[in-house]
Backbone as a ProteinNet text record, in pm:
[ID]
protein_1_A
[PRIMARY]
MSDHGQMHVSGPDVAEGSTSGPEGLGPQAGQQHRYPRVTSFRTRRTTLSAAQQATWDRLWPAIGTQARDGDVPASRGDIEAWFGRSAPVIVEIGCGAGTSTLAMAKAEPHIDVVAVEVYRRGLAQLLSAIDREGVTNIRLVRGDGVDVLQHMFGPDSLTGVRVFFPDPWPKARHHKRRLLQPGTVGLIADRLRPGGVFHAATDHAGYAEHIAEVGDAEPRLRRVSPSDDLPISVERPVTKYEGKAQHAGSAVAELLWERA
[TERTIARY]
3818.7	3829.1	3958.3	4017.6	4135.4	4092.6	4191	4159.7	4106.2	4122.6	4078.2	3947.4	3879.8	3752	3766.2	3887.2	3908.1	3918.9	3864.4	3876.4	4016.3	4073.9	4208	4209.6	4317.9	4339.9	4458.5	4441.3	4550.9	4657.9	4777	4899.8	4891.2	4959.2	4964.4	4833.3	4822	4702.9	4688.7	4561.9	4537.7	4489.4	4486.8	4443.1	4297.8	4260.4	4122.9	4029	3918.3	3816.6	3839.9	3949.9	3971.1	3898.1	3894.4	3817.4	3900.2	4032.8	4113.6	4087.1	4104.2	4076.4	4084.7	4009.8	4026.6	3971.2	4022.1	3969.4	3834.2	3752.7	3626	3510.6	3532.4	3424.1	3413.6	3309.2	3296.8	3154.6	3125.8	2988.6	2943.1	2814.1	2756.5	2744.8	2743.5	2739.2	2619.7	2646.3	2539.6	2499.5	2549	2502.9	2552.6	2668.8	2719.6	2620.4	2544.3	2447.4	2315.6	2278.7	2155.1	2166.3	2281.7	2302.2	2425.9	2412.8	2529.4	2596	2728.7	2806.6	2795.3	2775.4	2766.9	2887.1	2968.6	3082.1	3033.2	2995.5	2928.5	3018.1	3147.8	3237.8	3348.6	3407.5	3518.6	3649.3	3739.9	3867	3956.4	4015.1	4112	4203.1	4320.2	4416.4	4434.6	4448	4467.4	4575.9	4631.3	4730.4	4677.5	4728.3	4686.5	4791	4744.9	4839	4911.8	5018.3	5095	5007.5	4924.3	4837.6	4732.8	4673.7	4575.3	4638.4	4760.4	4827.8	4858	4897.9	4926.7	4800.9	4687.7	4561.5	4519.3	4536.7	4505.3	4586.2	4714.9	4801.5	4760.9	4714.1	4679.8	4542.6	4444	4306.6	4252.9	4300.5	4243.8	4246.2	4353.7	4353.2	4239.5	4190.2	4083.5	3944.6	3923.5	3787	3770.4	3871.1	3859.7	3894.3	3841.9	3875.6	3856.4	3900.5	3896	3808.3	3715.3	3628.1	3708.2	3678	3745	3651.6	3664.9	3586.4	3637.5	3553.2	3602.5	3555.3	3493.2	3453	3305.7	3260	3119.8	3101.4	2977	2956.4	2999.2	3041.6	3072.7	2947.3	2963.2	2848.4	2806.9	2687.3	2641.9	2739.3	2794.7	2891.9	3016.5	3060	3177.1	3151.7	3034.5	3001	2988.1	2924.5	2910.9	3046	3136.2	3269.5	3346.9	3326	3394.2	3352.3	3224.2	3174.3	3185.2	3200.6	3208.3	3074.6	2966.3	2833.6	2734.7	2612.3	2501.8	2409.5	2389.2	2306.5	2254.8	2148.3	2104	2216.3	2221.6	2329.5	2272.4	2334.2	2304.4	2428.9	2411.4	2519.4	2494.8	2594.8	2587.6	2684.1	2631.6	2712.7	2750.9	2881.7	2930.5	2925.7	2996.3	2988.4	3067	3153	3233.9	3322.9	3326.2	3406.1	3334.5	3211.1	3142.8	3071.3	3037.8	2967.6	2834.3	2753.6	2625.4	2646.4	2742.2	2769.7	2794.8	2884.2	2923.9	2807.1	2737.3	2628.2	2515.8	2480.7	2369.7	2408.8	2535.1	2581.4	2582.2	2622.9	2622.2	2479.1	2384.6	2245.2	2179.6	2238	2181.8	2290.9	2337.7	2447.7	2412.9	2284.5	2241.4	2246.6	2281.2	2286.7	2430.7	2472.2	2605.8	2601	2698.3	2700.8	2826.5	2807	2917.2	2919.7	3023.3	3035.5	3126.4	3077.4	3148.5	3187.8	3312.2	3361.2	3479.4	3490.9	3605.2	3727	3704.7	3814.5	3878.2	4007	4080.9	4079.6	4085.4	4086	3959.3	3842.9	3719.2	3717.4	3762.2	3767.9	3864.7	3975.6	4072.8	4014.1	3935.8	3871.4	3770.6	3693.6	3597.7	3669.5	3776.8	3852.7	3905.1	3955.1	4003.9	3890.5	3771.8	3656.9	3611.1	3610.2	3574.6	3668.7	3797.4	3897.9	3877.2	3851.9	3834.6	3709.6	3599.8	3471	3452.4	3538.8	3526.3	3405	3366.5	3250.8	3293.6	3212.5	3251.3	3163.3	3058	2963.1	2971.4	3090.3	3112.6	3230.3	3213.2	3323.5	3330.4	3448.6	3472.8	3512.5	3461.9	3499.8	3539.6	3656.8	3698.7	3666.9	3575.6	3537.2	3410.7	3367.9	3247	3124.7	3023.5	2908	2833.2	2817.9	2749	2828.3	2960.7	3045.4	3030.3	3027.4	3018.5	2886.5	2776.2	2648	2648.7	2710.7	2717.4	2808.3	2925.9	3032.5	3033.9	2971.2	2979.9	2850.6	2738.6	2610.4	2521	2451.5	2356.3	2216.5	2121.2	1982.4	1925.5	1836.2	1762.3	1855.4	1968.3	2066.5	2077.3	2021	2042	1912.9	1926.7	1813.3	1798.1	1904.6	1895.8	2007	1977.6	2078.1	2057.3	2165.3	2159.5	2247.1	2192.1	2268.3	2237	2328.9	2306.9	2390.9	2323.3	2385.2	2481.9	2433.3	2517.5	2538.8	2646.8	2678.3	2561	2502	2384.1	2416.6	2544.2	2579.9	2473.8	2471.9	2359	2344.1	2452.8	2440.6	2369	2278.4	2196.1	2280.2	2390.8	2472.8	2542.5	2543.2	2606.2	2506	2377.4	2276.5	2295.3	2350.9	2373.2	2474.7	2552.2	2651.2	2595.2	2472.1	2411.7	2405.3	2435.3	2438.6	2303	2198.6	2067.7	1988.4	2029.2	1959.6	1873.1	1784.5	1698.3	1775.6	1888.4	1965.1	2018.5	2069.6	2122.7	2012	1899.7	1788	1732.7	1733.7	1693.8	1786.2	1916.2	2013.8	1992.2	1967.1	1938.2	1816.2	1709.7	1588.5	1617	1701	1735.6	1811.1	1899.4	1981.6	1907	1802.8	1724.5	1640.4	1630.8	1537.2	1397.4	1291.1	1155.6	1142.4	1092.2	1082.5	1202.2	1309.9	1428.6	1403.6	1485.4	1461.1	1572.3	1531.4	1621.9	1597.4	1701.3	1690.8	1788.8	1735	1817	1786.8	1888.3	1869.9	1951.1	1893.3	1963.8	1913.4	1999.9	1960.1	1945.6	1950	1936.3	1795.2	1713.4	1571.8	1553.2	1631.1	1618.4	1653.5	1757.2	1796.7	1692.9	1634	1529.4	1412.1	1373.1	1264.7	1303.5	1427.7	1476.7	1476.3	1528.1	1532.4	1391.2	1299.5	1161.5	1098.7	1120.3	1063.5	1120.9	1252.6	1317	1274.8	1273.1	1233.2	1088.9	999.4	857.7	831.9	918.6	901.2	952.8	1030.2	1082.8	972.5	926.4	808.9	829.2	954.8	978.1	984.3	971.8	978.1	845.3	811	693	732.8	680.3	717.3	666.2	750.5	712.6	753.3	714.8	747.4	823.2	893.7	968.5	882.5	752.8	664.3	619.2	648.6	611.5	699.5	653.2	729.4	835.3	958.5	1066.6	1173.7	1247.1	1344.5	1474.6	1493.6	1614.7	1575.5	1664.8	1641.4	1662.2	1579.7	1598.4	1626.6	1665.7	1702.8	1851.3	1881.4	2020	2066.3	2192.7	2246	2265.4	2259.9	2286.6	2437.9	2489.9	2634.3	2675	2803.7	2855.7	2814.6	2821.2	2780.4	2632.5	2549.6	2406.2	2372.1	2443.9	2421.6	2448.4	2554.5	2585	2475.6	2426.3	2320.1	2193.4	2159.1	2039.6	2055.2	2176.4	2203.7	2189.6	2223.8	2212.5	2071.5	1979.8	1840.5	1800.2	1884.9	1853.4	1776.9	1658.9	1580.1	1632.9	1631.9	1678.1	1559	1562.7	1457.5	1499.2	1413.2	1433.7	1342.2	1397.7	1321	1335.7	1223.9	1224.9	1136.7	1191.4	1114	1138.7	1040.2	1050.9	1041.6	1126.5	1119.8	991.2	912.2	785.4	807.8
-7417.3	-7461.9	-7538.7	-7531	-7610.3	-7747.8	-7835.5	-7970.2	-7970.1	-7858.1	-7849.9	-7772	-7751.3	-7681	-7531.5	-7476.3	-7333.4	-7281	-7161.4	-7102.3	-7046.2	-7073	-7025	-6872.9	-6811.6	-6668.8	-6650.5	-6569.4	-6548.9	-6461.6	-6470.7	-6403.3	-6273.4	-6167.7	-6043.1	-5966.8	-5873.2	-5790.9	-5712.3	-5685.6	-5618.2	-5477.8	-5397	-5258.3	-5252.6	-5145.5	-5128.6	-5130.3	-5203.1	-5204.1	-5305.1	-5380.6	-5481.8	-5608	-5705.1	-5825.1	-5950.8	-5941.7	-6062	-6147.7	-6280.6	-6363.7	-6510.4	-6594.3	-6737.7	-6797.8	-6911.4	-6984.3	-7044.4	-7073.4	-7141.5	-7049.8	-6916	-6822.6	-6727.7	-6740.2	-6654.5	-6652.6	-6569.3	-6552	-6664.5	-6691.6	-6782.8	-6711.2	-6787	-6728.3	-6634.9	-6515.6	-6420	-6333.9	-6360.4	-6284.5	-6141	-6115.4	-5979.4	-5886.6	-5938.4	-5856.3	-5849.6	-5957.3	-5957.2	-5864.8	-5863.5	-5784.9	-5697.4	-5582.6	-5497.9	-5453	-5448.7	-5413.9	-5264.4	-5228	-5089.2	-5059.9	-4963.1	-4923.7	-4819.9	-4864.3	-4777.1	-4731.1	-4763.5	-4726.5	-4636.7	-4562.2	-4473.8	-4547.2	-4544.1	-4612.6	-4537.4	-4611	-4551.1	-4660	-4619.6	-4714.4	-4687.2	-4793.2	-4780.8	-4877.4	-4850.2	-4940.3	-4990.9	-5105.7	-5165.9	-5141.9	-5139.7	-5134	-5267.9	-5269.7	-5393.8	-5504.3	-5468	-5567.1	-5618.2	-5526.7	-5567.5	-5658.6	-5625.1	-5706.4	-5846	-5852.8	-5983	-6069.4	-6007	-6080.8	-6122.6	-6033.6	-6064.1	-6184.5	-6183.3	-6292.6	-6425.7	-6419.7	-6542.3	-6597.3	-6509.3	-6555.3	-6550	-6456.6	-6439.6	-6567.7	-6644.6	-6765.5	-6861.9	-6861.1	-6954	-6896.6	-6767.3	-6713.2	-6597.7	-6566.9	-6460.7	-6509.5	-6440	-6471.1	-6346	-6352.9	-6240.9	-6277.8	-6189.9	-6217.6	-6207.3	-6296.4	-6290.9	-6335.1	-6268	-6304.2	-6433.2	-6496.4	-6594.2	-6736.2	-6777.6	-6915.9	-6925	-7043.6	-7064.5	-7040.4	-7014.1	-6990.5	-7110.2	-7081.1	-7188.4	-7270.3	-7398.3	-7483.3	-7464.2	-7511.2	-7507.4	-7582.4	-7693.2	-7769.1	-7689.5	-7603.1	-7518.6	-7423.4	-7359.5	-7265.9	-7339.5	-7455	-7533.2	-7577.6	-7617.1	-7658.4	-7540.8	-7422.7	-7302.8	-7274.3	-7290.5	-7267.9	-7393.2	-7507.4	-7631.1	-7682.7	-7639.2	-7686.1	-7644.7	-7697.4	-7656.8	-7566.2	-7443.8	-7347	-7243.9	-7170.8	-7059.8	-6957.8	-6892.8	-6798.5	-6660.7	-6559.4	-6418.5	-6355.4	-6272.6	-6191	-6046.1	-5983.5	-5840.6	-5768.2	-5678.9	-5604	-5469.7	-5442.3	-5316.6	-5316.7	-5411.5	-5427.5	-5322.3	-5244.9	-5145.1	-5209.6	-5152.4	-5209	-5323	-5352.5	-5472.1	-5463.3	-5342.3	-5330.3	-5405.5	-5379.2	-5449.1	-5596.6	-5625.5	-5763.7	-5850.2	-5803.5	-5880.3	-5898.2	-5788.9	-5795.2	-5885.8	-5876.4	-5955.9	-6102.8	-6129.3	-6268.7	-6332.4	-6256	-6308.7	-6338.2	-6256.4	-6275.3	-6393.5	-6437.1	-6547.8	-6651.1	-6722.9	-6817.2	-6932.6	-6953.1	-7060.8	-7020.3	-6894.7	-6843.6	-6807.9	-6838.8	-6805	-6674.4	-6588.9	-6455.8	-6439.9	-6399.7	-6366.1	-6214.1	-6150.9	-6005.6	-5960.8	-5869.6	-5825.3	-5678.9	-5648.4	-5511.1	-5496.3	-5379.5	-5357.7	-5304.1	-5242.9	-5177.1	-5267.1	-5284.9	-5378.2	-5334.6	-5205	-5156.6	-5200.4	-5185.6	-5228.3	-5377.5	-5456.1	-5600.6	-5637.5	-5565.5	-5593.2	-5562.3	-5455.9	-5423.1	-5531.2	-5576.7	-5683.4	-5812.4	-5842.2	-5963.3	-5962.6	-5848.4	-5836.8	-5855.3	-5799.8	-5815.1	-5960.6	-6028.9	-6170.3	-6250.4	-6219.3	-6287.8	-6259.9	-6135.1	-6094.3	-6154.4	-6159	-6205.6	-6356.5	-6421.9	-6566	-6605.7	-6521.4	-6548.7	-6643	-6745	-6847.8	-6852.1	-6772.1	-6783.1	-6665.1	-6605.8	-6499.1	-6537.1	-6516.7	-6527.1	-6396.1	-6360.9	-6230.6	-6244.8	-6154.9	-6149.6	-6006.8	-5992.4	-5861.3	-5850.8	-5761.6	-5746.2	-5663.9	-5646.7	-5573.1	-5660.5	-5603.2	-5681.8	-5747.2	-5676.6	-5734.6	-5851.9	-5835.8	-5946.1	-6067.2	-6043.1	-6154.1	-6228.7	-6156.2	-6222.8	-6305.1	-6252.2	-6324.8	-6446.7	-6428.5	-6526.7	-6632.6	-6604.6	-6697.3	-6770.5	-6719.8	-6777.3	-6800.4	-6912.3	-6945	-6900.9	-6920	-6882.5	-6956.6	-6889.4	-6949.3	-7004.5	-6939.2	-6995.3	-6919.8	-6800.1	-6716.3	-6695.4	-6694	-6664.6	-6514.4	-6439	-6294.9	-6221.8	-6099.2	-6005.7	-5874.3	-5821.6	-5696.5	-5591.3	-5470.5	-5357	-5238.7	-5206.9	-5099.1	-4976.4	-4864.2	-4733.9	-4734.3	-4778.6	-4767.1	-4620.5	-4592.4	-4455.5	-4399.3	-4286.1	-4233.2	-4161.4	-4129.5	-4052.5	-3944	-3840.7	-3746.5	-3658.5	-3630.3	-3544.7	-3620.7	-3551.2	-3615.8	-3683.6	-3624.2	-3682.5	-3810.7	-3837	-3957.6	-4066.8	-4042.4	-4140.8	-4275.4	-4275.4	-4401.1	-4489.4	-4433	-4510.4	-4571.3	-4541	-4601.2	-4752.2	-4821.7	-4967.5	-5028.4	-4978.4	-5044.1	-4991.2	-5035.8	-5011.4	-5133.4	-5122.7	-5237.6	-5365.8	-5356.9	-5477.4	-5544.6	-5465.4	-5522.1	-5582.5	-5513	-5566.3	-5692.2	-5696.5	-5818.2	-5934	-5906.1	-6009.2	-6056.8	-5963.9	-6001	-6092.3	-6053.5	-6136.2	-6275.1	-6283.3	-6412.3	-6500.6	-6441.2	-6519	-6557.4	-6484.7	-6519.7	-6644.4	-6729	-6841.2	-6788.5	-6859.3	-6816.4	-6798	-6683.2	-6650.2	-6576.1	-6569.4	-6496.4	-6346.3	-6274.4	-6133.2	-6044.5	-5936.8	-5828.7	-5712.5	-5673	-5568.2	-5457	-5338.4	-5220.6	-5112.8	-5031.5	-4918.1	-4800.9	-4681.2	-4560.2	-4441.5	-4343.3	-4220.3	-4105.7	-4137.2	-4036.7	-4047.1	-3943.5	-3949.7	-3976.9	-3910.7	-3931.6	-4072.2	-4128.1	-4264.7	-4363.5	-4333.7	-4420.9	-4430.2	-4317	-4317.9	-4400.4	-4384.6	-4459.4	-4610	-4649.5	-4792.1	-4848	-4772.8	-4819.4	-4841.7	-4749.2	-4762.4	-4883.6	-4900.8	-5012	-5145.2	-5154	-5278.1	-5315.1	-5215.8	-5243.4	-5282.5	-5238.8	-5270	-5408.5	-5472.2	-5605.8	-5708.6	-5778.9	-5865.3	-5984.5	-6023	-6138.3	-6100.8	-5971.6	-5925.4	-5866.5	-5887.6	-5822.3	-5756	-5635.9	-5556.8	-5624.3	-5624.5	-5677.5	-5577.5	-5605.1	-5516.5	-5593.9	-5523.8	-5592.2	-5679.8	-5651.7	-5730.7	-5861.7	-5879.2	-6004	-6118.7	-6239.1	-6359	-6383.1	-6344.7	-6350.1	-6450.6	-6508.6	-6611.7	-6557.9	-6425.1	-6364.5	-6243.8	-6205.8	-6085.5	-5961.3	-5859.5	-5731.7	-5621.1	-5661.4	-5564.6	-5532.9	-5406.3	-5364	-5286	-5298.9	-5208.3	-5070	-4967.2	-4831.4	-4812.7	-4797.3	-4780.8	-4636.9	-4613.6	-4479	-4386.2	-4435.3	-4355.4	-4319.8	-4417.2	-4394.1	-4297.6	-4309.2	-4217.8	-4073.6	-4052.6	-3916.8	-3866.3	-3955.5	-3916.7	-3877.9	-3956.6	-3927	-3795.3	-3771.7	-3646.8	-3527.3	-3548.2	-3440.2	-3425.6	-3510.3	-3499.2	-3582.9	-3675.3	-3760.3	-3884.2	-3904.4	-4022.4	-4142.7	-4258	-4380.4	-4458.2	-4490.3	-4569.8	-4715.7	-4802.4	-4947.2	-5003.3	-5069.6	-5117.5	-5268.1	-5339.8	-5484.8	-5545.5	-5646.1	-5723.7	-5873.2	-5951.3	-6096.8	-6152.5	-6251.3	-6315.7	-6399.9	-6372.7	-6443.6	-6587.8
-308.4	-169.7	-150.2	-34.8	-3.8	43	62.7	109.8	252.1	322.2	461.5	474.2	360	364.9	375	353.1	357.7	215.4	191.9	59.9	42	-76.5	-103.7	-113.5	-70	-84.9	-177.8	-280	-373.4	-312.4	-363.9	-324.3	-248.4	-293.5	-218.8	-223.6	-133	-126.2	-255.2	-294.8	-420.9	-395	-500.1	-487.7	-445.5	-374.4	-330.5	-450.3	-435.8	-537.8	-647.4	-645.9	-747.6	-707.7	-798.8	-771.8	-788.5	-768.2	-775.1	-652.6	-664.9	-549.7	-581.7	-509.3	-515.3	-642.5	-677.6	-791	-754.4	-857.2	-833.8	-802.6	-809.7	-781.3	-898.9	-978.9	-1095.8	-1147.2	-1248.4	-1294.9	-1385.2	-1381.1	-1476.6	-1610.6	-1719	-1851.9	-1865.8	-1919.2	-1946.4	-1829.3	-1709.8	-1593.6	-1594.4	-1655.8	-1658	-1727.1	-1827.4	-1896.8	-1820.8	-1752.5	-1674.1	-1554.5	-1489.7	-1368.6	-1387.3	-1453.8	-1480.2	-1352.1	-1354.5	-1235.9	-1208.6	-1082.6	-1040.6	-951.2	-991.3	-907.2	-808.7	-690.2	-594.4	-481.4	-490.2	-381.2	-433.6	-343.3	-376.8	-349.4	-446	-429.4	-330.6	-236.5	-144.8	-91.3	-44.7	10.1	159.5	235.5	379.1	424.1	539.8	597.9	731.2	774	899.2	1006.4	1130.9	1242.9	1252	1328.5	1343.7	1403.8	1502.2	1564.9	1466.4	1387.6	1288.1	1182.7	1141.7	1040.1	1094.2	1220.5	1280.7	1287.2	1324.7	1329.7	1189.9	1094.6	955.1	907.1	929.7	883.5	946.6	1069.8	1142.7	1104.7	1083.9	1067.2	924.9	844.5	711.7	626.6	625.2	540.4	572.2	696.7	734.2	713.1	742	739.1	642.4	562.2	463.6	324.6	225.2	86.1	2	-121.3	-213.8	-332.5	-368.7	-482.7	-612.1	-707	-835.9	-947.9	-1063	-1180.1	-1241.8	-1326.2	-1419.5	-1407.1	-1298.8	-1283.4	-1244.9	-1215.4	-1178.1	-1028.9	-983.8	-840.5	-755.9	-634.9	-540.3	-515.3	-495.4	-465.8	-319.6	-288.7	-149	-60.1	-113.3	-35.5	-5	-98.8	-74.8	42	42.1	149.1	282	280.5	403.4	456.1	366.1	410.1	469.2	413.9	464.8	608.7	637.5	773.7	861.4	798.4	873.7	921.1	855.5	893.6	785.6	795.4	709.4	789.8	742.2	813.9	714.8	750.6	666.2	651.3	535	505.8	475.2	536.1	509.4	448.8	347	293.4	333.4	393	422.9	330.4	249.1	151.9	212.4	217.2	272.7	423.3	484.7	630.6	707.1	638.8	708.1	811.7	930.9	1039.4	1110.6	1072.1	1118.8	1251.3	1298.1	1426.2	1422.8	1318.8	1306.2	1276.2	1190.8	1152.6	1274.6	1360.4	1477.9	1573.6	1604	1700.6	1651	1524.6	1471.8	1457.5	1423.6	1416.1	1555	1655.9	1792.4	1839.5	1794.9	1835.8	1765.1	1652.8	1575.1	1544.7	1645.5	1624	1531.9	1505.7	1416.6	1269.6	1241.3	1104.7	1069.7	947.5	900.5	820.9	845	785.3	700	574.7	485.7	473	529.2	531.5	418.1	335.3	215.9	230.6	198.8	207.5	112.2	47.4	-41.4	33.9	150.7	220.4	325.2	311.8	396.9	543	569.2	707.9	781.3	718.3	782.4	809.9	712.6	732.6	844.4	853.4	959.3	1096.2	1106.9	1233.5	1272.3	1174.7	1202.8	1237.8	1168.6	1196.6	1340.3	1385.2	1522.6	1622.8	1591.4	1681.2	1686.4	1572.1	1568.7	1657.7	1649.2	1729.6	1878.3	1909.9	2049.6	2111.5	2034.1	2086	2071.5	1993.9	1974.3	1891.6	1796.7	1711	1598.6	1572.1	1475	1350.5	1345.1	1233	1135.6	1120.8	1023.6	934.4	804.1	709	631.9	584.2	524	377.8	295.3	155	121	62.4	15.2	-132.8	-166.6	-305.1	-319.3	-442.5	-475.5	-448.8	-386.3	-345.1	-459.5	-571.5	-686.4	-740.7	-750.1	-795	-704.2	-574.6	-479	-495.3	-509.2	-529.5	-658.3	-762.7	-888.9	-879.8	-817.2	-830.7	-721.6	-608.5	-496.8	-466.1	-515.5	-475.9	-596.3	-593.6	-698.7	-662.2	-753.8	-726.1	-604.9	-533.3	-420.3	-312.3	-288.2	-195.8	-63.5	-53.8	64.3	142.9	274	361.3	382.6	362.9	378.9	306.9	266.1	214.1	287.1	344.2	418.6	350.7	335.9	283.3	372.4	461	557.3	521.6	506.6	482.7	363.6	246.8	128.1	92.8	22.7	-17.2	-97.1	-53.6	-124.1	-254.5	-277.6	-397.2	-419.4	-332.4	-329.7	-453.5	-526.5	-644.7	-756.7	-823.9	-925.8	-1033.4	-1071	-1177.7	-1133.9	-1002.6	-949.3	-912.8	-928.9	-887	-955.2	-1076.3	-1147.7	-1076.6	-982.2	-909	-780.4	-749.1	-630.5	-645.8	-539.3	-543.1	-574.9	-509.3	-517.4	-636.1	-753.6	-879.3	-911.6	-1011	-1044.8	-1073.4	-1143	-1172.4	-1047.8	-953.1	-829	-744.1	-734.2	-655.8	-721.6	-854.2	-923.1	-891.8	-885	-849.5	-706.3	-615.2	-475.9	-469.3	-540.5	-541.5	-597	-699.9	-759.1	-660.7	-580.1	-487.2	-360.5	-325.5	-207.3	-234.2	-133.2	-142.2	-115.6	-155.5	-120.4	30.9	71.3	213	266	186.4	228.7	233	308.7	338.4	284.2	217.6	178.5	273.7	346.3	448.4	413.5	386	356.8	459.3	487.4	577.9	525.8	535.6	492.8	573.3	591.6	658.6	558.2	429.3	324.7	266.3	286.1	248.6	100	16.4	-127.3	-169.2	-108.1	-141.6	-89.4	25	79.7	-17.8	-76.4	-174.3	-296.8	-339.1	-455.2	-428.2	-311.2	-276.6	-269.1	-206.8	-194	-331.1	-422.9	-557.5	-629.4	-619.5	-689.1	-629	-495.7	-430.5	-458.7	-453.6	-478.1	-623.9	-713.9	-856	-893.1	-802.7	-831.1	-805.2	-910.8	-894.4	-802.5	-776.6	-689.9	-542.9	-512.2	-373.8	-331.3	-203.6	-147.1	-16.9	5.5	122.7	249.7	353.1	484	590.9	714.7	826.7	933	1022.8	1128.5	1218.2	1225.2	1311.6	1247.1	1118.8	1051.9	1098.5	1075.8	1112.4	1004.8	1033.8	935.9	979.9	884.9	920.3	979.5	975	1031.4	1115.7	1203.9	1283.3	1197.4	1221.2	1153.4	1254.9	1374.9	1478.2	1466.2	1439.4	1423.1	1546.3	1583.7	1685.9	1625.8	1707.1	1659.7	1652.4	1532.8	1514.8	1545.2	1554.8	1578.2	1465.6	1342.9	1227.4	1236.6	1270	1277.2	1390	1501.1	1612.6	1573.7	1495.3	1447.2	1354.8	1268.8	1176.4	1251.7	1353.9	1431.9	1507.7	1560.8	1632.7	1540	1412.7	1313.9	1260.5	1307.4	1267.4	1148.3	1105	991	1037.6	983.7	1018	941.1	1003.9	940.8	888.8	760.5	698.2	695.4	748.6	742.5	633.9	535.3	421.7	412	410.6	417.7	309.4	243	146.4	169.3	132.5	138.5	-3	-31.8	-162.3	-169.3	-271.1	-287.7	-326.4
[MASK]
++++++++++++++++++++++++++++++++++++++++++++++++++++++++++++++++++++++++++++++++++++++++++++++++++++++++++++++++++++++++++++++++++++++++++++++++++++++++++++++++++++++++++++++++++++++++++++++++++++++++++++++++++++++++++++++++++++++++++++++++++++++++++++++++++++

């Protein structure tokens, strides 16, 4: 953290999918073996428009950071200082361009949202939307979602974890690259406080079955429904991607668990 409560951002931009970033955010001893890292994203490089780059240069140092290996998780005080207040925290893994992130954060101004994405273009789009809409309860992390859960948050620290439309890796030989494996779901359960919610959504039927099996097998989680009394909203806006999926006839599965 900086002296002004902002997380430091390391030098130049890094290659897509790397985990370089600020000091003070790293795994606890032995966690790499407890929660093996899953490379669930495809590496690619993108460039920003001049307007996006200008917004990035202006806002990223205050509300963005880069995940990095090597140190202990940030303390609750670090996260509170970053947001400038004490509030429940949700982590969204794979926020993309942030359509759902922005809408859900605006609907719950009393909750702080940490949006995680490996692709700079998506983060830049969300950053521009945050600037345009004047939203103050979102912070951005560029990095791998599993790394971020390990390196930035301790046990029982989160009110919610959201994973919307992760890459299904549909070919059988690629299923091992799916993000929501038993180790990752175990890590999510560990980071959720009692009563906290894990919310996943997918339009891939096979992946939905896989997520359901893995989530139901995690002993610290119990299945809940949107009608239950939950500490966070589970109402998502229909994104452009989801609209295309629905038009193509793909049903969207909403999967919800509560930390016991």
